[in-house]
N, CA, C and O of each residue as an XYZ file, in Angstrom:
872
protein
N     -16.496     23.295     15.365
C     -16.480     23.198     13.784
C     -15.090     23.506     13.533
O     -14.522     22.823     12.681
N     -14.408     24.466     14.157
C     -12.906     24.511     13.815
C     -12.021     23.289     14.032
O     -11.085     22.998     13.287
N     -12.394     22.587     15.126
C     -11.714     21.155     15.231
C     -11.752     20.320     14.016
O     -10.801     19.761     13.469
N     -13.438     20.320     13.556
C     -13.385     19.412     12.214
C     -12.619     19.875     11.195
O     -11.937     19.122     10.501
N     -12.679     21.196     11.026
C     -11.868     21.662      9.744
C     -10.649     21.369      9.853
O     -10.060     21.036      8.824
N      -9.962     21.404     11.055
C      -8.381     21.168     11.305
C      -8.307     19.782     10.991
O      -7.313     19.441     10.350
N      -9.213     18.824     11.328
C      -8.996     17.381     11.188
C      -8.974     17.036      9.698
O      -8.136     16.327      9.140
N     -10.136     17.709      9.080
C     -10.143     17.398      7.587
C      -8.811     17.853      6.821
O      -8.192     17.125      6.045
N      -8.458     19.184      7.161
C      -7.099     19.739      6.741
C      -5.951     18.732      6.808
O      -5.200     18.435      5.879
N      -5.937     18.298      7.946
C      -4.678     17.269      8.328
C      -4.906     16.032      7.728
O      -3.905     15.426      7.345
N      -5.991     15.525      7.563
C      -6.062     14.332      6.687
C      -5.867     14.621      5.269
O      -5.427     13.705      4.575
N      -6.131     15.782      4.712
C      -6.066     16.215      3.227
C      -4.438     16.022      3.196
O      -3.975     15.160      2.448
N      -3.652     16.748      3.931
C      -2.297     17.049      3.869
C      -1.773     15.660      3.853
O      -1.152     15.290      2.856
N      -1.960     14.832      4.876
C      -1.445     13.331      5.008
C      -1.629     12.422      3.667
O      -0.893     11.525      3.257
N      -2.735     12.886      3.157
C      -3.098     11.972      1.894
C      -2.326     12.353      0.616
O      -1.983     11.532     -0.234
N      -2.076     13.731      0.560
C      -1.479     14.425     -0.515
C       0.179     14.114     -0.283
O       0.893     13.747     -1.217
N       0.577     14.274      0.809
C       2.108     13.831      0.960
C       2.452     12.366      1.037
O       3.592     11.989      0.769
N       1.302     11.358      1.471
C       1.456     10.050      1.446
C       1.798      9.602     -0.233
O       2.764      8.927     -0.587
N       0.808     10.133     -1.067
C       0.843      9.658     -2.469
C       2.076     10.398     -2.984
O       2.571      9.906     -3.998
N       2.620     11.399     -2.523
C       3.691     11.973     -3.185
C       5.043     11.076     -2.944
O       5.751     10.727     -3.889
N       5.312     10.758     -1.652
C       6.338      9.883     -1.214
C       6.146      8.458     -2.080
O       7.095      8.066     -2.760
N       4.953      7.728     -2.041
C       4.837      6.692     -2.903
C       5.148      6.919     -4.234
O       5.878      6.051     -4.711
N       4.838      7.774     -4.949
C       5.175      7.992     -6.323
C       6.630      8.487     -6.716
O       7.085      8.665     -7.846
N       7.205      8.653     -5.551
C       8.722      9.136     -5.792
C       8.803     10.589     -5.919
O       9.742     11.019     -6.589
N       7.918     11.495     -5.354
C       7.914     12.785     -5.668
C       8.860     13.518     -4.652
O       8.833     14.747     -4.592
N       9.610     12.856     -3.936
C      10.649     13.381     -3.012
C      12.096     12.804     -3.185
O      12.123     11.576     -3.105
N      13.303     13.410     -3.402
C      14.412     12.839     -3.447
C      14.726     12.071     -2.215
O      14.741     12.678     -1.144
N      15.010     10.635     -2.264
C      15.724      9.976     -1.201
C      17.041     10.483     -0.883
O      17.876     10.583     -1.782
N      17.332     10.839      0.406
C      18.543     11.375      0.768
C      18.717     12.806      1.013
O      19.632     13.373      1.609
N      17.551     13.351      0.379
C      17.579     14.918      0.701
C      16.492     15.285      1.587
O      15.418     14.692      1.480
N      16.660     16.246      2.496
C      15.621     16.601      3.320
C      14.542     17.347      2.829
O      14.831     18.323      2.138
N      13.163     17.059      3.069
C      12.053     17.571      2.537
C      12.136     19.054      3.146
O      12.331     19.379      4.317
N      11.922     19.899      1.960
C      11.978     21.266      2.301
C      10.570     21.868      2.716
O       9.699     22.107      1.880
N      10.433     22.074      3.957
C       9.182     22.211      4.545
C       8.725     23.691      4.392
O       7.507     23.830      4.505
N       9.417     24.793      4.165
C       8.964     25.930      3.722
C       8.482     26.084      2.420
O       7.554     26.858      2.182
N       9.076     25.359      1.480
C       8.550     25.404      0.089
C       7.272     24.487     -0.055
O       6.354     24.778     -0.822
N       7.279     23.424      0.695
C       6.239     22.437      0.787
C       4.868     23.248      1.411
O       3.798     23.209      0.803
N       5.005     23.861      2.476
C       3.909     24.766      3.075
C       3.371     25.741      2.201
O       2.151     25.871      2.105
N       4.218     26.490      1.508
C       3.949     27.523      0.542
C       3.126     26.795     -0.569
O       2.059     27.296     -0.923
N       3.519     25.781     -1.062
C       2.973     25.165     -2.259
C       1.511     24.510     -1.828
O       0.651     24.227     -2.661
N       1.374     24.330     -0.536
C       0.016     23.613     -0.437
C      -0.826     24.638      0.224
O      -2.036     24.417      0.285
N      -0.300     25.833      0.775
C      -0.956     26.959      1.200
C      -1.402     26.635      2.556
O      -2.567     26.854      2.887
N      -0.494     26.096      3.410
C      -0.762     25.756      4.699
C       0.334     26.349      5.693
O       1.382     26.801      5.230
N       0.087     26.342      7.044
C       1.243     26.654      7.859
C       1.890     25.531      8.151
O       1.465     24.417      7.842
N       3.115     25.777      8.854
C       4.032     24.471      9.232
C       3.274     23.604     10.297
O       3.593     22.418     10.367
N       2.342     24.064     11.094
C       1.727     23.307     12.128
C       1.071     22.137     11.663
O       1.356     21.056     12.180
N      -0.033     22.234     10.472
C      -0.383     20.787     10.238
C       0.249     19.936      9.360
O      -0.010     18.747      9.174
N       1.414     20.870      8.628
C       2.184     20.073      7.977
C       3.156     19.259      8.685
O       3.612     18.252      8.143
N       3.556     19.654      9.998
C       4.568     18.807     10.911
C       3.335     17.725     11.361
O       3.689     16.570     11.126
N       2.269     17.798     11.823
C       1.252     16.840     12.088
C       1.350     15.862     11.343
O       1.430     14.713     11.779
N       1.363     16.222      9.859
C       1.211     15.333      8.809
C       2.610     14.388      8.798
O       2.619     13.171      8.612
N       3.645     15.133      9.013
C       4.957     14.374      8.791
C       4.985     13.331      9.977
O       5.400     12.185      9.804
N       4.466     13.848     11.338
C       4.556     12.977     12.383
C       3.727     11.588     11.960
O       4.194     10.463     12.137
N       2.596     11.821     11.450
C       1.785     10.686     10.855
C       2.325      9.834      9.888
O       2.102      8.624      9.897
N       3.114     10.467      8.946
C       3.804      9.553      7.951
C       5.095      8.921      8.654
O       5.527      7.827      8.292
N       5.642      9.610      9.600
C       6.597      8.831     10.269
C       6.356      7.540     11.160
O       7.178      6.654     11.399
N       5.192      7.623     11.549
C       4.611      6.539     12.201
C       4.175      5.373     11.123
O       4.091      4.212     11.524
N       3.981      5.604     10.154
C       3.589      4.746      8.911
C       4.968      4.022      8.439
O       4.960      2.888      7.960
N       6.064      4.732      8.607
C       7.275      4.463      8.215
C       7.803      4.777      6.739
O       8.775      4.275      6.175
N       6.922      5.723      6.267
C       7.400      6.269      5.045
C       8.468      7.485      5.092
O       9.178      7.705      4.111
N       8.539      8.126      6.055
C       9.595      9.189      6.191
C      10.111      8.847      7.643
O       9.552      8.115      8.461
N      11.502      9.654      7.811
C      12.025      9.742      9.004
C      12.807     10.886      9.534
O      13.639     11.429      8.806
N      12.613     11.272     10.689
C      13.115     12.610     11.056
C      14.616     12.349     11.587
O      14.922     11.240     12.026
N      15.520     13.391     11.530
C      17.052     13.196     11.916
C      17.062     14.615     12.731
O      16.623     15.642     12.213
N      17.543     14.581     13.906
C      17.392     15.744     14.756
C      18.662     16.984     14.090
O      19.819     16.750     13.739
N      17.967     18.208     14.097
C      18.599     19.201     13.470
C      18.977     19.048     11.833
O      19.792     19.774     11.265
N      18.224     17.961     11.189
C      18.361     17.830      9.840
C      17.041     17.940      9.242
O      17.018     18.399      8.100
N      15.821     17.577      9.835
C      14.696     17.528      9.183
C      14.050     16.342      8.860
O      14.363     15.391      9.576
N      13.176     16.113      7.917
C      12.497     14.951      7.528
C      13.082     14.399      6.205
O      13.454     15.186      5.335
N      13.164     13.139      6.050
C      13.611     12.443      4.924
C      12.788     11.385      4.549
O      12.047     10.915      5.412
N      12.776     10.837      3.218
C      11.943      9.767      2.694
C      12.692      8.684      3.327
O      13.917      8.799      3.382
N      12.044      7.502      3.880
C      12.822      6.350      4.278
C      13.266      5.731      2.999
O      12.555      5.780      1.995
N      14.460      5.136      3.020
C      14.681      4.423      1.783
C      14.393      3.050      1.754
O      14.420      2.278      2.713
N      14.064      2.755      0.373
C      13.666      1.236      0.317
C      14.717      0.195      0.952
O      15.889      0.566      0.889
N      14.515     -0.841      1.451
C      15.326     -1.787      1.885
C      14.715     -3.058      1.729
O      13.493     -3.143      1.846
N      15.552     -4.269      1.429
C      15.193     -5.531      1.125
C      14.755     -6.068      2.614
O      13.861     -6.892      2.804
N      15.428     -5.546      3.473
C      15.000     -5.930      4.862
C      13.354     -5.677      5.291
O      12.634     -6.544      5.785
N      13.008     -4.491      5.026
C      11.745     -4.024      5.221
C      10.722     -4.901      4.371
O       9.665     -5.365      4.799
N      11.189     -5.027      3.205
C      10.192     -5.561      2.292
C      10.099     -6.956      2.593
O       9.011     -7.494      2.391
N      11.075     -7.657      3.054
C      10.751     -9.243      3.480
C       9.889     -9.315      4.693
O       9.028    -10.177      4.869
N      10.194     -8.305      5.557
C       9.477     -8.204      6.622
C       8.119     -8.160      6.559
O       7.378     -8.952      7.140
N       7.687     -7.028      5.697
C       6.260     -6.587      5.473
C       5.621     -8.027      4.647
O       4.582     -8.558      5.038
N       6.313     -8.482      3.613
C       5.579     -9.295      2.859
C       5.673    -10.831      3.599
O       4.966    -11.743      3.172
N       6.535    -11.022      4.656
C       6.484    -12.241      5.219
C       5.031    -12.115      6.196
O       4.248    -13.060      6.294
N       4.853    -10.969      6.795
C       3.776    -10.730      7.743
C       2.555    -10.952      6.746
O       1.753    -11.855      6.984
N       2.432    -10.255      5.796
C       1.245    -10.642      4.804
C       0.948    -12.009      4.579
O      -0.186    -12.488      4.588
N       1.922    -12.572      4.392
C       1.854    -14.091      3.962
C       1.267    -14.790      5.050
O       0.477    -15.700      4.797
N       1.561    -14.473      6.325
C       0.923    -15.085      7.443
C      -0.599    -14.855      7.724
O      -1.348    -15.662      8.275
N      -0.969    -13.464      7.194
C      -2.192    -13.104      7.678
C      -3.257    -13.050      6.536
O      -4.446    -13.311      6.716
N      -2.740    -12.705      5.413
C      -3.678    -12.338      4.088
C      -4.420    -13.511      3.603
O      -5.650    -13.473      3.565
N      -3.797    -14.501      3.247
C      -4.343    -15.633      2.623
C      -5.488    -16.334      3.729
O      -6.579    -16.724      3.313
N      -5.197    -16.415      4.818
C      -6.187    -17.050      5.702
C      -7.274    -16.103      5.699
O      -8.426    -16.535      5.733
N      -7.031    -14.781      5.659
C      -8.070    -13.899      5.978
C      -8.924    -13.826      4.535
O     -10.086    -13.424      4.477
N      -8.183    -14.261      3.440
C      -9.165    -13.986      2.295
C     -10.001    -15.260      2.215
O     -11.150    -15.233      1.776
N      -9.470    -16.267      2.603
C     -10.320    -17.566      2.532
C     -11.352    -17.511      3.440
O     -12.347    -18.140      3.078
N     -11.438    -16.912      4.596
C     -12.328    -16.679      5.682
C     -13.519    -15.809      5.089
O     -14.715    -16.064      5.235
N     -13.008    -14.799      4.434
C     -13.773    -13.816      3.729
C     -14.595    -14.338      2.799
O     -15.807    -14.132      2.846
N     -13.942    -15.171      1.719
C     -14.561    -15.674      0.765
C     -15.777    -16.633      1.068
O     -16.743    -16.697      0.307
N     -15.666    -17.411      2.284
C     -16.709    -18.130      2.736
C     -17.850    -17.112      3.341
O     -18.955    -17.581      3.615
N     -17.628    -15.979      3.509
C     -18.667    -15.285      4.105
C     -19.208    -14.040      3.402
O     -19.605    -13.033      3.990
N     -19.181    -14.215      2.121
C     -19.396    -13.058      1.246
C     -20.911    -12.698      1.068
O     -21.821    -13.524      0.997
N     -21.038    -11.359      1.007
C     -22.555    -10.838      0.804
C     -22.245    -10.180     -0.669
O     -21.106    -10.002     -1.101
N     -23.423     -9.860     -1.346
C     -23.323     -9.364     -2.742
C     -22.525     -8.018     -2.575
O     -21.571     -7.853     -3.335
N     -22.780     -7.179     -1.786
C     -22.061     -5.907     -1.551
C     -20.512     -6.123     -1.598
O     -19.769     -5.352     -2.206
N     -20.125     -7.102     -0.992
C     -18.641     -7.316     -0.780
C     -18.140     -7.497     -2.210
O     -17.178     -6.824     -2.580
N     -18.721     -8.351     -3.030
C     -18.313     -8.796     -4.321
C     -18.200     -7.522     -5.376
O     -17.266     -7.242     -6.126
N     -19.363     -6.899     -5.197
C     -19.333     -5.390     -6.040
C     -18.319     -4.547     -5.615
O     -17.719     -3.915     -6.485
N     -17.983     -4.400     -4.366
C     -17.005     -3.509     -3.855
C     -15.489     -3.688     -4.411
O     -14.688     -2.880     -4.882
N     -15.423     -5.205     -4.141
C     -13.925     -5.752     -4.482
C     -13.770     -5.731     -6.214
O     -12.680     -5.480     -6.728
N     -14.900     -6.001     -6.972
C     -14.835     -5.784     -8.359
C     -14.622     -4.400     -8.820
O     -13.797     -4.201     -9.712
N     -15.392     -3.266     -8.217
C     -14.895     -1.907     -8.239
C     -13.513     -1.590     -8.201
O     -12.870     -0.950     -9.033
N     -13.095     -2.152     -7.056
C     -11.485     -1.783     -6.730
C     -10.731     -2.318     -7.701
O      -9.805     -1.674     -8.195
N     -11.046     -3.605     -8.106
C     -10.031     -4.112     -9.176
C     -10.224     -3.440    -10.465
O      -9.254     -3.233    -11.195
N     -11.332     -3.108    -10.774
C     -11.551     -2.221    -12.118
C     -10.643     -0.750    -11.899
O     -10.092     -0.264    -12.887
N     -10.547     -0.211    -10.816
C      -9.865      0.901    -10.479
C      -8.376      0.630    -10.653
O      -7.703      1.342    -11.397
N      -7.829     -0.441     -9.943
C      -6.515     -0.898    -10.180
C      -6.044     -1.388    -11.430
O      -4.866     -1.324    -11.781
N      -6.863     -1.821    -12.022
C      -6.476     -2.406    -13.544
C      -6.339     -1.176    -14.297
O      -5.334     -1.117    -15.005
N      -7.026     -0.302    -14.304
C      -7.020      0.969    -15.039
C      -5.675      1.965    -14.805
O      -5.028      2.527    -15.688
N      -5.487      2.004    -13.569
C      -4.325      2.769    -13.133
C      -3.214      2.035    -13.496
O      -2.284      2.760    -13.849
N      -2.973      0.797    -13.534
C      -1.813      0.088    -13.854
C      -1.665      0.140    -15.491
O      -0.544      0.265    -15.984
N      -2.713      0.049    -16.225
C      -2.551      0.263    -17.578
C      -2.077      1.556    -18.062
O      -1.422      1.670    -19.099
N      -2.405      2.518    -17.316
C      -1.865      4.012    -17.462
C      -0.648      4.377    -16.862
O      -0.258      5.538    -16.991
N       0.203      3.313    -16.037
C       1.393      3.491    -15.454
C       1.086      4.611    -14.314
O       1.974      5.386    -13.959
N      -0.309      4.653    -13.725
C      -0.529      5.849    -12.804
C       0.098      5.505    -11.639
O       0.097      4.303    -11.372
N       0.694      6.337    -10.794
C       1.404      6.133     -9.476
C       0.352      5.680     -8.464
O       0.618      4.928     -7.527
N      -1.019      6.251     -8.744
C      -1.981      5.711     -7.692
C      -2.073      4.424     -7.778
O      -2.788      3.915     -6.915
N      -1.480      3.556     -8.703
C      -1.907      2.023     -8.460
C      -1.360      1.356     -7.395
O      -1.707      0.191     -7.204
N      -0.462      1.952     -6.571
C      -0.078      1.284     -5.199
C      -1.209      1.569     -4.326
O      -1.481      0.656     -3.548
N      -1.945      2.633     -4.265
C      -3.144      3.032     -3.519
C      -4.256      2.067     -3.748
O      -4.886      1.541     -2.830
N      -4.470      1.857     -5.041
C      -5.662      1.076     -5.667
C      -5.260     -0.532     -5.253
O      -6.146     -1.330     -4.948
N      -3.993     -0.864     -5.276
C      -3.757     -2.194     -5.009
C      -4.059     -2.468     -3.548
O      -4.641     -3.495     -3.196
N      -3.611     -1.436     -2.619
C      -3.909     -1.550     -1.388
C      -5.484     -1.788     -1.142
O      -5.931     -2.590     -0.322
N      -6.247     -0.966     -1.978
C      -7.605     -1.138     -1.496
C      -8.294     -2.181     -1.995
O      -9.278     -2.590     -1.378
N      -7.894     -2.771     -3.178
C      -8.272     -4.145     -3.683
C      -7.925     -5.371     -2.816
O      -8.563     -6.423     -2.870
N      -6.966     -5.178     -2.089
C      -6.518     -6.426     -1.239
C      -7.230     -6.314      0.130
O      -7.521     -7.307      0.796
N      -7.463     -5.188      0.465
C      -8.294     -5.076      1.743
C      -9.743     -5.256      1.635
O     -10.471     -5.457      2.607
N     -10.165     -5.172      0.332
C     -11.502     -5.456      0.179
C     -11.704     -6.878      0.094
O     -12.846     -7.287      0.306
N     -10.657     -7.828     -0.221
C     -10.532     -9.212     -0.194
C     -10.591     -9.825      1.219
O     -11.036    -10.939      1.497
N     -10.095     -8.961      2.021
C      -9.765     -9.501      3.423
C     -11.184     -8.948      4.124
O     -11.669     -9.827      4.838
N     -11.822     -7.946      4.106
C     -12.648     -7.258      4.957
C     -13.757     -7.934      5.218
O     -14.311     -7.550      6.248
N     -14.408     -9.015      4.522
C     -15.683     -9.721      4.945
C     -15.224    -10.871      6.128
O     -16.042    -11.666      6.590
N     -14.023    -10.840      6.476
C     -13.630    -12.006      7.538
C     -14.079    -11.438      8.717
O     -14.180    -12.220      9.663
N     -14.420    -10.102      8.938
C     -14.860     -9.431     10.172
C     -14.023     -9.803     11.370
O     -14.496    -10.271     12.405
N     -12.531     -9.520     11.120
C     -11.677     -9.566     12.153
C     -10.976     -8.215     12.168
O      -9.986     -7.968     11.480
N     -11.537     -7.394     12.968
C     -11.129     -6.009     12.982
C      -9.578     -5.725     13.268
O      -8.998     -4.784     12.727
N      -9.002     -6.530     14.082
C      -7.490     -6.171     14.307
C      -6.595     -6.622     13.232
O      -5.569     -6.052     12.858
N      -7.218     -7.960     12.676
C      -6.562     -8.382     11.584
C      -6.596     -7.463     10.411
O      -5.543     -7.178      9.840
N      -7.750     -6.978     10.011
C      -7.703     -6.008      9.019
C      -7.109     -4.585      9.394
O      -6.788     -3.823      8.482
N      -6.983     -4.277     10.500
C      -6.006     -2.949     10.854
C      -4.554     -3.451     10.564
O      -3.767     -2.578     10.198
N      -4.106     -4.666     10.668
C      -2.710     -4.952     10.520
C      -2.529     -5.181      9.072
O      -1.472     -4.837      8.543
N      -3.468     -5.730      8.393
C      -3.378     -5.854      6.885
C      -3.164     -4.654      6.216
O      -2.208     -4.503      5.456
N      -4.095     -3.677      6.476
C      -4.179     -2.364      6.058
C      -2.745     -1.477      6.190
O      -2.269     -0.743      5.324
N      -2.284     -1.721      7.325
C      -1.100     -0.974      7.782
C       0.076     -1.637      6.980
O       0.992     -0.896      6.623
N       0.129     -3.093      6.639
C       1.144     -3.610      6.090
C       1.089     -3.128      4.572
O       2.115     -2.761      3.999
N      -0.082     -3.144      3.984
C      -0.257     -2.327      2.740
C       0.557     -1.056      2.544
O       1.383     -0.828      1.661
N       0.150     -0.258      3.563
C       0.475      1.069      3.573
C       2.167      1.151      3.282
O       2.743      1.841      2.440
N       2.727      0.245      4.234
C       4.205      0.106      4.244
C       4.785     -0.498      2.997
O       5.961     -0.325      2.678
N       3.842     -1.287      2.228
C       4.331     -1.982      1.063
C       4.166     -1.338     -0.205
O       4.774     -1.723     -1.203
N       3.343     -0.342     -0.206
C       2.902      0.408     -1.497
C       3.956      0.771     -2.320
O       3.807      0.626     -3.533
N       5.296      1.345     -1.755
C       6.461      1.814     -2.524
C       7.038      0.575     -3.160
O       7.472      0.688     -4.307
N       7.090     -0.518     -2.592
C       7.647     -1.624     -3.125
C       6.618     -2.261     -4.100
O       7.109     -3.072     -4.886
N       5.463     -2.072     -4.179
C       4.473     -2.676     -4.849
C       4.570     -1.877     -6.240
O       4.546     -2.509     -7.296
N       4.677     -0.529     -6.226
C       4.715      0.315     -7.333
C       6.062     -0.266     -8.114
O       6.087     -0.630     -9.290
N       7.103     -0.268     -7.245
C       8.218     -0.672     -7.972
C       8.178     -2.000     -8.556
O       8.711     -2.219     -9.644
N       7.658     -2.775     -7.984
C       7.363     -4.363     -8.326
C       6.577     -4.226     -9.818
O       6.996     -4.772    -10.838
N       5.388     -3.413     -9.750
C       4.577     -3.506    -10.771
C       5.287     -2.753    -12.018
O       5.104     -3.107    -13.183
N       6.020     -1.803    -11.681
C       6.792     -1.301    -12.926
C       7.730     -2.251    -13.584
O       7.900     -2.219    -14.803
N       8.405     -3.181    -12.728
C       9.441     -4.153    -13.374
C       8.631     -5.270    -13.892
O       8.943     -5.726    -14.992
N       7.571     -5.806    -13.210
C       7.071     -7.048    -13.542
C       6.029     -7.037    -14.777
O       5.811     -8.030    -15.471
N       5.440     -5.828    -14.948
C       4.411     -5.658    -15.807
C       3.002     -5.962    -15.691
O       2.612     -7.033    -15.225
N       2.208     -5.031    -16.110
C       0.908     -4.625    -15.527
C       0.055     -6.104    -16.107
O      -0.759     -6.653    -15.364
N       0.314     -6.576    -17.315
C      -0.296     -7.759    -17.675
C      -0.295     -8.991    -16.713
O      -1.324     -9.542    -16.320
N       0.802     -9.311    -16.425
C       1.055    -10.512    -15.427
C       0.312    -10.406    -14.064
O      -0.425    -11.305    -13.661
N       0.577     -9.104    -13.289
C       0.052     -8.738    -12.265
C      -1.453     -8.692    -12.241
O      -2.099     -9.052    -11.256
N      -2.020     -8.216    -13.411
C      -3.334     -7.963    -13.438
C      -4.156     -9.450    -13.713
O      -5.366     -9.557    -13.513
N      -3.384    -10.462    -14.154
C      -3.905    -11.626    -14.391
C      -4.011    -12.523    -13.142
O      -4.850    -13.404    -12.958
N      -3.048    -12.159    -12.341
C      -3.040    -12.761    -10.984
C      -4.030    -12.218    -10.052
O      -4.633    -12.892     -9.216
N      -4.153    -11.042    -10.231
C      -5.353    -10.118     -9.540
C      -6.817    -10.783     -9.876
O      -7.655    -11.168     -9.060
N      -6.888    -10.809    -11.375
C      -8.187    -11.364    -11.695
C      -8.464    -12.732    -11.371
O      -9.614    -13.042    -11.059
N      -7.499    -13.635    -11.409
C      -7.669    -15.119    -11.016
C      -8.024    -15.271     -9.523
O      -8.753    -16.167     -9.099
N      -7.414    -14.269     -8.722
C      -7.607    -14.313     -7.229
C      -9.012    -13.897     -7.007
O      -9.755    -14.588     -6.309
N      -9.449    -12.700     -7.621
C     -10.596    -12.220     -7.458
C     -11.870    -13.258     -7.636
O     -12.728    -13.411     -6.767
N     -11.849    -13.979     -8.967
C     -12.749    -14.856     -9.475
C     -12.966    -15.976     -8.568
O     -14.096    -16.320     -8.222
N     -11.878    -16.558     -8.171
C     -11.835    -17.651     -6.859
C     -12.579    -17.149     -5.545
O     -13.479    -17.776     -4.985
N     -12.109    -16.025     -5.172
C     -12.760    -15.511     -3.844
C     -14.209    -15.136     -4.220
O     -15.112    -15.559     -3.498
N     -14.520    -14.326     -5.359
C     -16.155    -14.222     -5.603
C     -16.854    -15.405     -5.736
O     -18.049    -15.392     -5.442
N     -16.307    -16.487     -6.147
C     -16.925    -17.668     -6.322
C     -17.168    -18.586     -5.146
O     -17.753    -19.663     -5.253
N     -16.699    -18.113     -4.049
C     -16.693    -18.799     -2.729
C     -15.590    -19.971     -2.614
O     -15.634    -20.769     -1.677
N     -14.698    -20.027     -3.514
C     -13.592    -20.999     -3.598
C     -12.616    -20.604     -2.744
O     -11.592    -20.046     -3.139
N     -12.895    -20.897     -1.361
C     -12.007    -20.370     -0.234
C     -10.544    -21.007     -0.164
O      -9.574    -20.294      0.094
N     -10.439    -22.186     -0.371
C      -9.280    -22.919     -0.494
C      -8.387    -22.693     -1.628
O      -7.190    -22.979     -1.595
N      -9.039    -22.129     -2.722
C      -8.291    -21.576     -3.989
C      -7.928    -20.240     -3.843
O      -6.893    -19.810     -4.351
N      -8.712    -19.523     -3.172
C      -8.561    -18.174     -2.915
C      -7.396    -18.037     -2.012
O      -6.536    -17.178     -2.205
N      -7.360    -18.847     -1.060
C      -6.191    -18.750     -0.003
C      -4.811    -19.235     -0.630
O      -3.749    -18.821     -0.167
N      -4.860    -20.179     -1.761
C      -3.740    -20.628     -2.198
C      -3.113    -19.540     -3.314
O      -1.909    -19.371     -3.507
N      -4.040    -18.946     -3.903
C      -3.669    -18.048     -4.884
C      -3.137    -16.692     -4.316
O      -2.207    -16.089     -4.852
N      -3.817    -16.228     -3.140
C      -3.281    -15.207     -2.427
C      -1.732    -15.409     -1.999
O      -0.802    -14.618     -2.159
N      -1.724    -16.592     -1.457
C      -0.207    -16.850     -1.058
C       0.746    -16.971     -2.302
O       1.865    -16.458     -2.287
N       0.315    -17.590     -3.253
C       1.082    -17.630     -4.465
C       1.596    -15.994     -4.979
O       2.680    -15.634     -5.438
N       0.556    -15.342     -4.741
C       0.779    -14.015     -5.432
C       1.739    -13.235     -4.509
O       2.684    -12.660     -5.049
N       1.601    -13.163     -3.250
C       2.458    -12.667     -2.372
C       3.982    -13.207     -2.458
O       4.995    -12.507     -2.437
N       3.917    -14.456     -2.548
C       5.272    -15.189     -2.722
C       6.044    -14.761     -3.824
O       7.260    -14.574     -3.791
N       5.168    -14.582     -4.986
C       5.819    -14.253     -6.198
C       6.234    -12.596     -6.140
O       7.121    -12.218     -6.905
N       5.736    -11.842     -5.439
C       6.004    -10.599     -5.419
C       7.195    -10.453     -4.500
O       8.043     -9.590     -4.725
N       7.287    -11.363     -3.361
C       8.587    -11.402     -2.224
C       9.778    -11.816     -3.365
O      10.758    -11.084     -3.500
N       9.633    -12.901     -4.076
C      10.653    -13.404     -4.990
C      11.277    -12.423     -5.776
O      12.503    -12.316     -5.809
N      10.423    -11.612     -6.487
C      10.841    -10.750     -7.692
C      11.419     -9.546     -6.932
O      12.209     -8.824     -7.541
N      11.118     -9.278     -5.731
C      11.745     -8.032     -5.047
C      13.034     -8.446     -4.341
O      13.892     -7.588     -4.137
N      13.207     -9.602     -3.989
C      14.527    -10.152     -3.530
C      15.408     -9.903     -4.639
O      16.433     -9.244     -4.464
N      15.117    -10.349     -5.713
C      16.044    -10.085     -6.952
C      16.323     -8.637     -7.282
O      17.443     -8.266     -7.631
N      15.208     -7.765     -7.159
C      15.490     -6.497     -7.551
C      16.255     -5.612     -6.497
O      17.044     -4.730     -6.836
N      15.960     -5.915     -5.216
C      16.792     -5.052     -4.024
C      17.940     -5.573     -3.527
O      18.735     -4.848     -2.930
N      18.187     -7.036     -3.734
C      19.539     -7.530     -3.255
C      20.546     -6.835     -3.858
O      20.610     -6.535     -5.050
N      21.485     -6.542     -2.823
C      22.734     -5.753     -3.289
C      23.579     -6.515     -4.208
O      23.743     -7.724     -4.045
N      24.109     -5.884     -5.142
C      25.082     -6.434     -6.154
C      26.121     -7.419     -5.698
O      26.768     -7.082     -4.707
N      26.405     -8.635     -6.277
C      27.322     -9.427     -5.640
C      26.971    -10.318     -4.350
O      27.793    -10.965     -3.701
N      25.566    -10.226     -4.099
C      25.194    -11.027     -3.015
C      24.369    -12.266     -3.525
O      23.897    -12.249     -4.662
N      24.200    -13.318     -2.704
C      23.282    -14.485     -3.225
C      22.352    -14.761     -2.196
O      21.507    -15.643     -2.348
């Protein structure tokens, strides 16, 4: 029983810290104050450090010897790497999933889309998490476990970029793309779903290049 409790506690801490990093709750460039954070969460430093190790594996934070943990800075290179990999995997996974849909798959994705649209309309920082949930649901019926693990991992890495992108692009335009993609996917229009997924990812990529490219470069 204690092992189960510890696991649950660790998962809860990871979830809280992941959401805070994605929402910009820690200053980039400043060390994360472990003492204050442990006191705020009411936990010891041991599960906190376990959570930090997990978030470092996810690429959200980085450790520096004798300096502590820091939020990983946003970078154009990482954004391009993540989105290019999504482009190679996600559209085809969505197409294959669309051809194998069951009723429960459509209902799950529709619910995820509703939660995403609500969060985006309210400028809720959780929109990045709901965006990941929605896109993973679109790929899940392809029944390729390794592919799905990689896609979900890529979405964890891209959440901070997605939040930034949604803020600059506007909820209406992004929601329209999500809705069009969902409708094609749910209707079993595999080729259209594949094309729309690729177009959506490419649009995000192009926007982030403009937003993150250093001033004075082309």
